[in-house]
Every structure is written in structure tokens, then in C-alpha cells.
C-alpha positions as CSV (number, residue, x, y, z in Angstrom):
1,M,-16.5,-22.7,-18.8
2,S,-20.2,-22.8,-19.9
3,A,-22.7,-19.7,-18.5
4,Q,-24.1,-22.8,-16.6
5,T,-20.6,-23.4,-14.7
6,D,-20.7,-19.6,-14.5
7,R,-23.9,-20.1,-12.7
8,D,-23.2,-21.9,-10.5
9,F,-19.9,-20.2,-9.7
10,W,-21.7,-17.3,-8.5
11,S,-24.1,-19.2,-6.7
12,N,-21.9,-21.2,-4.5
13,A,-19.8,-18.2,-4.3
14,Q,-23.4,-16.7,-2.9
15,R,-24.3,-19.4,-0.9
16,H,-20.5,-20.4,0.8
17,L,-18.4,-16.8,1.2
18,I,-18.2,-14.8,4.1
19,R,-18.3,-10.6,2.7
20,Y,-15.0,-9.4,3.8
21,G,-16.0,-5.3,2.4
22,G,-16.7,-4.0,-1.1
23,T,-18.0,-6.3,-4.0
24,F,-16.4,-9.0,-6.0
25,S,-15.9,-7.8,-9.4
26,P,-18.4,-9.7,-11.6
27,V,-15.9,-11.7,-13.2
28,I,-14.4,-15.4,-12.8
29,I,-10.5,-15.3,-13.5
30,E,-9.5,-18.0,-14.5
31,R,-5.4,-16.9,-14.8
32,A,-3.2,-14.5,-15.0
33,S,0.5,-13.7,-16.7
34,G,2.0,-10.5,-16.6
35,S,0.3,-7.8,-16.7
36,S,-2.6,-9.3,-17.7
37,V,-5.9,-11.6,-15.7
38,Y,-7.9,-13.6,-17.9
39,D,-11.4,-14.7,-17.5
40,S,-12.8,-17.4,-17.8
41,N,-14.5,-16.5,-21.2
42,G,-10.0,-16.1,-22.0
43,R,-11.0,-12.7,-22.4
44,A,-7.7,-10.3,-21.4
45,I,-8.2,-7.3,-18.8
46,L,-4.9,-5.4,-18.3
47,D,-4.5,-5.0,-14.4
48,F,-3.4,-2.0,-13.4
49,T,-3.6,-3.2,-9.8
50,S,-1.8,-6.0,-9.4
51,G,-3.4,-7.6,-7.2
52,Q,-4.0,-6.3,-4.5
53,M,-0.7,-3.3,-5.0
54,S,1.2,-6.4,-4.8
55,A,2.5,-7.7,-7.8
56,V,5.2,-5.5,-9.1
57,L,6.9,-8.0,-11.3
58,G,4.4,-9.1,-13.3
59,H,1.3,-11.8,-12.3
60,S,3.0,-16.0,-12.7
61,H,6.8,-14.1,-12.9
62,P,8.3,-17.8,-14.2
63,E,11.2,-16.9,-12.2
64,I,8.8,-16.4,-9.1
65,A,7.6,-19.7,-10.6
66,E,10.5,-22.0,-10.6
67,V,11.7,-21.0,-7.3
68,I,7.9,-22.0,-5.6
69,A,8.1,-25.3,-7.4
70,E,11.9,-26.1,-6.0
71,S,10.7,-25.1,-2.4
72,A,7.5,-27.0,-3.2
73,R,10.1,-29.9,-3.4
74,N,12.6,-28.6,-0.1
75,L,11.2,-26.6,2.4
76,T,8.4,-25.3,2.3
77,H,6.9,-24.8,6.2
78,L,9.4,-25.2,9.3
79,F,9.2,-25.0,13.8
80,S,9.6,-21.5,13.9
81,G,12.3,-21.8,16.5
82,M,14.2,-23.5,13.9
83,L,15.8,-21.5,11.0
84,S,17.0,-21.7,6.9
85,R,19.3,-19.6,4.5
86,P,16.4,-18.3,3.1
87,V,15.7,-16.8,6.3
88,V,18.7,-15.2,7.0
89,D,20.3,-14.9,3.1
90,L,17.4,-12.8,2.9
91,A,17.6,-10.9,6.0
92,T,21.0,-10.4,5.1
93,R,19.8,-8.9,1.5
94,L,17.8,-6.3,2.9
95,A,20.1,-4.8,5.7
96,D,22.2,-3.9,2.5
97,I,19.1,-2.1,0.3
98,A,17.6,-0.6,3.3
99,P,18.1,3.3,4.5
100,A,21.1,3.0,6.7
101,G,21.3,1.2,10.3
102,L,18.4,-0.7,9.4
103,E,20.5,-4.2,10.2
104,R,17.2,-6.9,11.9
105,S,14.3,-8.3,10.4
106,L,10.9,-9.9,11.4
107,L,10.2,-12.3,8.4
108,L,6.2,-12.7,8.9
109,S,3.3,-12.8,6.4
110,T,1.3,-9.7,5.7
111,G,1.2,-6.0,6.6
112,G,-1.0,-6.2,9.1
113,E,0.7,-8.3,10.6
114,A,4.2,-6.9,10.1
115,N,2.1,-3.4,11.4
116,E,1.5,-5.2,14.3
117,A,4.5,-6.2,15.6
118,A,5.9,-3.1,14.8
119,I,3.3,-0.7,16.9
120,K,4.1,-4.3,19.8
121,M,7.8,-3.2,19.8
122,A,7.8,0.6,19.7
123,K,5.3,0.1,22.8
124,L,8.1,-2.4,24.7
125,V,11.2,0.0,23.6
126,T,9.4,2.7,24.7
127,G,7.7,1.6,27.8
128,R,4.7,3.8,26.4
129,H,1.0,3.2,25.5
130,E,0.3,5.4,22.4
131,I,0.0,5.6,19.1
132,I,-0.1,8.0,16.2
133,S,-1.7,8.2,13.0
134,F,-3.0,9.2,9.7
135,A,-7.0,10.1,10.1
136,Q,-7.5,8.4,6.5
137,S,-4.9,6.0,7.2
138,W,-4.6,1.8,6.0
139,H,-2.7,-0.5,8.3
140,G,-4.1,-4.0,9.0
141,M,-7.3,-5.2,10.3
142,T,-5.6,-7.3,13.6
143,G,-6.1,-5.5,16.9
144,G,-3.2,-3.0,17.3
145,A,-2.7,-2.1,13.3
146,A,-6.3,-1.8,13.1
147,S,-6.6,0.6,15.7
148,A,-4.5,3.0,14.3
149,T,-6.4,2.6,10.8
150,Y,-9.4,5.7,10.3
151,S,-9.9,5.6,6.4
152,A,-12.4,2.2,7.5
153,G,-14.4,-0.6,10.1
154,R,-14.2,1.4,12.7
155,K,-17.5,1.9,13.7
156,G,-19.4,-1.5,15.1
157,Y,-16.3,-3.4,17.2
158,G,-16.5,-2.0,19.9
159,P,-13.6,0.0,21.6
160,A,-10.1,0.6,19.8
161,A,-7.0,0.4,22.4
162,V,-6.8,2.9,24.4
163,G,-4.5,5.6,23.6
164,S,-5.6,5.4,19.5
165,F,-4.7,9.1,18.6
166,A,-5.5,11.1,14.7
167,I,-4.1,13.8,12.8
168,P,-5.3,15.2,9.8
169,A,-3.4,14.5,6.2
170,P,-1.6,16.1,4.3
171,Y,-4.2,16.9,1.8
172,P,-3.0,18.8,-0.9
173,Y,-6.2,19.3,-3.2
174,R,-9.0,19.9,-0.4
175,P,-6.2,22.0,1.5
176,R,-8.1,22.1,5.5
177,F,-5.0,25.1,6.3
178,E,-3.8,28.5,3.7
179,R,-1.6,31.0,4.1
180,N,-2.1,33.9,1.6
181,G,-3.9,30.8,-0.8
182,V,-0.8,28.1,-0.1
183,Y,-2.1,25.7,1.5
184,D,0.7,25.6,4.5
185,W,0.9,22.0,5.8
186,A,3.8,23.3,8.5
187,A,1.1,24.9,10.5
188,E,-2.0,22.3,10.0
189,L,0.9,20.2,11.4
190,D,1.4,21.7,14.0
191,Y,-2.1,22.7,15.4
192,A,-2.8,18.7,15.0
193,F,0.4,17.6,17.5
194,D,-1.3,20.2,19.4
195,L,-4.0,19.1,19.6
196,V,-2.7,15.1,20.5
197,D,-0.7,17.2,23.4
198,R,-3.4,17.9,25.3
199,Q,-5.2,14.9,24.2
200,S,-2.0,12.4,25.0
201,S,-1.9,10.7,29.4
202,G,2.2,11.1,28.7
203,S,2.9,8.0,26.5
204,P,3.4,8.5,23.5
205,A,4.7,5.4,21.8
206,A,5.0,6.1,18.0
207,F,3.5,8.0,15.0
208,I,2.3,5.0,12.5
209,A,2.7,7.0,9.0
210,E,2.3,5.8,4.8
211,P,4.5,8.4,2.5
212,I,1.3,7.3,0.2
213,L,-2.5,6.8,2.1
214,S,-3.4,4.3,-0.6
215,S,-6.6,3.0,0.9
216,G,-7.1,6.9,2.0
217,G,-6.7,8.6,-1.2
218,L,-3.2,7.6,-2.6
219,I,-2.6,11.1,-0.7
220,E,1.3,11.5,-1.6
221,L,3.4,13.3,1.6
222,P,4.0,16.8,0.3
223,Q,8.0,17.5,0.3
224,G,9.8,17.6,3.4
225,Y,6.7,16.9,5.5
226,M,7.7,12.8,6.8
227,R,11.2,15.5,7.9
228,A,8.9,17.5,9.9
229,L,6.8,14.3,11.2
230,Q,9.8,12.7,12.8
231,A,11.4,15.9,14.4
232,K,7.7,14.9,16.1
233,C,8.7,11.9,16.9
234,V,12.1,12.8,18.5
235,E,10.9,16.4,20.4
236,R,7.9,13.4,21.8
237,G,10.6,10.8,22.6
238,M,8.3,8.6,20.1
239,L,9.3,6.2,17.5
240,F,8.9,6.8,13.8
241,I,6.6,3.8,12.1
242,V,6.7,3.6,8.4
243,D,4.8,1.8,7.0
244,E,5.7,1.0,3.0
245,A,3.4,-2.3,2.0
246,Q,3.0,-0.4,-1.1
247,T,4.9,2.0,-2.2
248,G,8.5,0.2,-1.3
249,M,10.2,-2.6,-3.9
250,G,10.7,0.3,-6.3
251,R,7.4,1.6,-7.3
252,T,7.7,4.9,-6.6
253,G,11.1,5.3,-8.6
254,T,13.1,4.8,-5.3
255,M,13.7,1.3,-3.6
256,F,11.8,2.4,-0.5
257,A,9.7,6.3,-1.1
258,C,11.6,7.0,2.9
259,E,14.0,8.1,0.6
260,R,13.6,10.3,-1.5
261,D,12.8,13.0,2.0
262,G,16.5,11.4,3.0
263,V,14.5,9.7,5.9
264,V,15.6,6.8,8.5
265,P,12.8,5.7,11.2
266,D,13.0,4.4,13.7
267,L,10.5,1.2,12.7
268,L,10.3,0.3,8.5
269,T,7.1,-2.0,7.4
270,L,7.4,-3.8,4.2
271,S,4.3,-6.3,2.6
272,K,2.7,-6.8,-0.5
273,T,5.5,-5.8,-2.9
274,L,8.3,-7.7,-1.0
275,G,6.7,-11.3,-2.6
276,A,5.7,-9.7,-5.7
277,G,1.9,-11.0,-4.2
278,L,2.7,-13.5,-2.6
279,P,2.7,-13.8,0.9
280,L,5.1,-12.4,2.8
281,A,6.5,-9.0,5.2
282,A,9.2,-8.0,7.4
283,V,10.2,-5.2,9.7
284,L,13.4,-4.0,9.7
285,T,14.8,-1.9,12.6
286,T,18.0,-1.0,14.2
287,Q,20.4,-3.4,15.9
288,E,19.7,-0.7,19.1
289,I,16.0,-0.9,18.9
290,E,16.0,-4.5,18.5
291,N,18.5,-5.2,21.1
292,Q,16.2,-3.6,23.7
293,A,13.4,-5.5,22.4
294,H,15.1,-8.9,23.6
295,E,16.1,-7.3,27.0
296,R,12.1,-6.9,28.0
297,G,11.0,-9.5,25.9
298,F,9.7,-9.3,23.1
299,L,7.0,-11.9,21.4
300,F,5.5,-12.6,18.2
301,Y,5.4,-16.5,17.7
302,T,3.2,-16.1,14.4
303,T,3.1,-20.1,12.9
304,H,4.6,-18.6,9.0
305,V,6.9,-16.8,10.9
306,S,10.3,-17.3,9.5
307,D,9.2,-19.5,7.5
308,P,11.8,-20.5,3.5
309,M,9.7,-20.6,1.3
310,P,8.4,-16.9,1.0
311,A,11.3,-16.3,2.3
312,A,13.4,-17.2,-1.1
313,V,10.4,-15.3,-3.2
314,G,11.7,-12.1,-1.1
315,L,15.3,-12.8,-2.5
316,K,14.5,-13.7,-6.0
317,V,11.9,-10.3,-5.8
318,I,15.1,-8.8,-4.7
319,E,17.4,-10.0,-7.4
320,I,14.9,-9.6,-10.3
321,I,14.1,-5.2,-9.7
322,E,18.3,-4.8,-9.0
323,R,19.3,-7.1,-12.6
324,D,16.3,-5.7,-14.3
325,G,16.3,-2.1,-13.0
326,L,12.7,-1.9,-12.7
327,V,13.3,1.2,-9.5
328,E,14.5,3.5,-12.3
329,R,12.0,1.7,-14.9
330,A,9.1,2.4,-12.3
331,G,10.2,6.2,-12.6
332,K,10.5,6.0,-16.5
333,I,7.2,4.7,-17.4
334,G,5.6,5.8,-14.1
335,R,6.1,9.4,-15.9
336,R,4.4,8.7,-19.3
337,L,1.3,7.1,-17.1
338,R,1.7,10.5,-16.0
339,D,1.8,12.4,-18.5
340,G,-1.3,10.6,-20.5
341,L,-3.1,10.7,-17.0
342,E,-2.4,14.7,-17.0
343,T,-3.3,14.7,-20.7
344,L,-7.0,13.5,-20.2
345,Q,-7.6,15.9,-17.1
346,S,-7.3,18.9,-19.6
347,R,-10.0,17.9,-22.0
348,F,-11.8,16.0,-18.8
349,E,-13.1,18.2,-16.1
350,C,-14.3,15.2,-14.6
351,I,-10.9,15.0,-13.7
352,G,-10.5,16.8,-10.7
353,D,-6.3,16.5,-9.5
354,V,-3.7,13.5,-10.5
355,R,-0.8,12.7,-8.2
356,G,1.0,10.3,-6.7
357,R,4.8,9.0,-7.4
358,G,6.4,6.7,-9.9
359,L,3.9,3.3,-10.8
360,M,1.7,4.8,-8.3
361,L,-0.2,7.3,-9.0
362,G,-4.4,9.0,-8.5
363,I,-6.8,10.0,-9.9
364,E,-9.5,11.9,-8.2
365,I,-13.5,12.3,-10.0
366,V,-15.7,14.7,-9.3
367,G,-19.1,16.6,-10.3
368,D,-17.1,19.9,-10.6
369,R,-14.6,21.2,-11.1
370,A,-14.4,24.6,-9.1
371,T,-16.8,23.3,-6.3
372,K,-14.6,19.1,-6.0
373,T,-17.7,17.9,-5.3
374,A,-18.0,13.9,-5.6
375,A,-19.0,12.3,-7.9
376,P,-19.9,8.2,-7.1
377,D,-22.3,7.1,-9.7
378,L,-19.4,9.0,-12.9
379,S,-16.8,7.0,-10.4
380,A,-19.3,3.3,-10.5
381,A,-20.0,4.2,-14.4
382,I,-16.5,4.7,-14.9
383,T,-15.5,1.7,-13.6
384,R,-17.7,-1.0,-15.4
385,R,-16.9,1.2,-18.3
386,C,-13.4,0.2,-17.8
387,L,-13.5,-3.1,-16.4
388,E,-16.1,-3.7,-19.6
389,L,-13.1,-2.5,-22.1
390,G,-10.5,-4.7,-20.4
391,L,-9.3,-2.5,-18.0
392,H,-9.0,-3.1,-14.1
393,M,-9.2,0.0,-11.6
394,N,-9.8,0.1,-8.1
395,I,-11.7,3.5,-7.3
396,V,-11.5,4.9,-3.3
397,Q,-14.4,6.5,-1.7
398,L,-13.7,9.4,0.0
399,P,-17.1,9.5,2.4
400,G,-17.9,13.4,1.7
401,L,-14.6,13.9,-0.5
402,G,-14.4,12.3,-4.1
403,D,-13.8,9.4,-5.9
404,V,-10.1,8.0,-6.5
405,F,-9.1,4.9,-8.9
406,R,-5.6,4.3,-7.8
407,L,-3.9,3.3,-10.5
408,A,-0.6,0.5,-9.8
409,P,0.3,-2.4,-12.3
410,P,3.1,-3.8,-12.4
411,L,7.0,-2.6,-12.5
412,T,6.9,-4.7,-15.9
413,I,4.3,-3.3,-17.9
414,A,4.9,-2.6,-20.9
415,E,5.2,1.2,-22.7
416,P,1.7,0.1,-25.0
417,E,0.2,-2.1,-22.5
418,I,0.5,1.3,-20.3
419,D,-1.1,3.0,-23.8
420,R,-3.8,1.1,-24.3
421,G,-4.6,1.0,-20.0
422,L,-4.9,5.2,-21.6
423,S,-6.9,5.0,-24.8
424,I,-9.7,2.6,-22.7
425,I,-10.1,5.4,-19.9
426,E,-10.2,8.0,-22.8
427,Q,-12.9,5.8,-24.4
428,A,-14.6,4.8,-20.6
429,L,-14.4,8.6,-19.8
430,K,-16.4,9.3,-23.3
431,E,-19.2,7.3,-22.3
432,S,-20.0,7.7,-19.1
433,V,-19.5,11.4,-18.9
434,N,-22.4,11.1,-21.4
435,M,-24.3,8.8,-19.8
């Protein structure tokens, strides 16, 4: 592509696109394959974000491409009241692999839709309206999901849904509650729910939680926290919704992140990774909850509910993950990546923390390791240099805190690609720190 054409591209983008948040990377992506995307100059860029944290099988996986092509020839879309074999087969497979008891599925397009549906179902079944989530959460941009999202996007749109509450996310690197110098998340959780109880009108319907708060700064719930959170829900007659948009389908080293804690939520939402980059989402729940919702007239029609083509893709995603042992591989390759990041942390003072699980890791950048002060200019410089060197990483800026790089490469990434990515991060750190 010529330089003139590139100039036209950016001119047209500036004139005709609605800006929807953040800034666009200064590259034109022409194609993608495996763990890399390729710009208009043919340059390969390692993709450590798996697209939008979604492409767990890498880009343009040949078997996924075959499913899409076959579906395009035979069956892509139907009236919402019609069923196809891929839809029923995917619901059946999800019941096979999900935590025990989650046997009913609703197939949708996005994580925001799935969380919207789960919240509506929880309100209908409980007969209540209050929804609680974490203060650094991200569950979607539609009405109910946006009301439960606190990491961004709340200002300027008028009031959120009545009965929206937030509690602090457990943040071991920046603890708010300590006992004898040790982070006491249990005390923090007790205090948070004491405040919620005081503000509640007595109508708590559900808590919605990500096992790892991704947009909130790659904050992993400590071992035992999720079980304690579920107990808080049971005590109050609330339902517990777990949002595994990014953590599901093997990324953390278990098929679903909640399995580490032995937790079976009342509702489990999936998106992103289920379609491996294609628009597919799901709500999973128990027969009892689905029956109650149906009896009370649950309604969630969308244009693409139960569409056959994405369902066929989801079936193939599950097949490949199980066949190729990608859950276990995420744990193994994730350890390699984490070991490399921790080695860099021992050498560079600006890496305050390395955290996460499997192939979903975060690096928090600070200006001073002792005070943990933010260093946004340094983080931006590292981001730019990594892209120039051929690595794309996403940074989350936490107002008043630090900046966190989110690393979520495909589960299919090769070990040499992990090593190459680490080498680029090392070079970018050296050059940016010495600027």
C-alpha cells in the first residue's frame, strides 16, 4: 500500500469514524495469522492481546475458517424462534464442560449482551433490583451491564440503574486493609458488605464479578475470595454471577477461572474467548433458575440470539481446546511468560508488580517502587517503543494509581514467540527508562 493511500486512509478515518474510546494505534492492519497481525508495510506485529482479549486460538485459525466458510454456504442466520443443530449441540457441549449444574444456555453475540441477560434474569427470579459489583469492574456498555461497570464510562450519561452498588476490588499490591502488615481481604470484604447493607433498600438481586478484573488493572481475586463472596450472596438471598468473558475457555490454566476455587456460580457468562474472536456469547445457568425465569416470562430477544454460524464456531473452539490440550498449555506457557516478566522485574525498578494466572498476566508500571507512584509518561513510552519493535500490548490506566499492561497472547502461541515478546519488552524498558 502506498504512502499516499495510507494518508487517505487516516484522513478518511479522522473524517468519518465516531471515536468510541481511547486512541487508535498508528498502524493499518491488513491481515492476521497465528500470534501476529500484519500492517500495511507487511511488518509482523506480535499480538499479546489476542485481538480484544478474544482470539485464544490465534488469528485466522484454519479450522475456524473452514467452519465459517461452510456455514456461509449453508446456514448463517435464522428467525429467533427457529433452532438449528449447531445451537443445540453447543448448548449440550457447554453443559458438558461447565461447572456442575450449569446445564442451560442462552447464546448471544457479545459479553455486554450476556451480562445484560444475566442481570435481567437475576432480577426476575429474585424479584429484586439491586446489583453489586466491584469498583474497578467492566461488564459491558449496555444499560444494566454499564450500571455494573465502574472502571470507566460512568460520567456524563445521567443516572445509572437504581440499586447499583460497588465495593472495593481486592488489590493485594495496593492493600487498603492490613492486619500486622498483611493484607486482610476478608476484613475488607466484611466492611464493604456492611456498607452495602446499610445503603440497600432490602432488595439485593445479584453480585456480578470477574475472577480477574481485566480492565480494572488485571486484578486477580485472591484464593478463597470468590468462595467468601459467594457466601455473602447466599446469606442475603442474592444470586452470584461470574463474568468469564476473558478468563473462560482455558486462558487461566483451567477451563473456567472459577474452578480454581471450587465455586459454581448461579449464572456464568462467556463471550470473547468462546468465539475465539468471532461474536459469540453465552449465559449459563441451572435448570431451577431457568425454569423460574421462564415461568415469570423471561424475555431477551435479540436479532442474533441462537444464530447457527457463531454456534458452529463455538463448537469447533471447544473441540480444538480439548483436543490440543490448550488448557494445560496455557498453564505451562503462562509460567514461561511469567518467569520472564519476573526476571525483568528484578532488573527494572519501574515494574512494581507482576500478577495474573496462566496466559492472562499484568505488569504494573510505577515511577517509584517504594511509593508505588504512577508513571504515565513512562508507560506511554514503553507502549510506543514496543509497537515500533513489533509487539502490541494494551495498557490500562488506573486514575491516581499505576498503569498496567495486560498480556493475553493466544493459547496457541509458540515458545519462541513468548521469548521474542519478552526480548522486545526488555529492549523497550531499557530505552524508555533511559530517555
